[in-house]
C-alpha positions, 0 to 999 in steps of 0.5 A: 500500499502506497505511503499518504504524504500529508501537508496541511490539511492535504493528503496525496498517496505517495509512490508505490513501493518498487516491489520485485521486478521478475514478478511485477513483469510476469503478472503484467504479461498474465493481466494482459493475457487475462483482459483478452478473455471470456472469463471473470478477471476478463471482464473486471479489467473491462469495468474497470477500463471503462472509468479508469484508463488501460493501464490502471486496469491492467494493474488492477487484475494483475492483483487479483491473479496476485491475491487468487494466485496467494490463496490457491498456494495458502491453502492446500484444499482451496481449488480456483472457480471461475466466477464467470463474466456477468458475477457482477450484474448478477451481484447488483442490487437492483435499487441501489443502482435505481438511485444512483441513476436518479441521482445522476439525473437529477445533478443534470437537472431532470425531474424524475417520477419513478413508476413502475411498468405493467408487464402484460 
């Protein structure tokens, strides 16, 4: 975790540590390959790249790979189970999504009234 630098009331993140360059390269290549697959890690990359950019999305996927690997090595009974590309969609809270979208529309100056749809 990068250190925090404080000057007065302002807090900023400091530089990240160097880490192991060999591991960094291997994880970067693995993340780059995983980003192009139709798996949970590929879906994670596509979700993050929309708002953070390519480089940060790759680092996030590389960290996910590292965490998965650590759990597999640390627990001999652990097995990797692919969550699937739709994992985030399946675990989405519809009420929260509705609330967030209403707030976005109101921030743009729209008056929002919600009415349930009647399916015949």
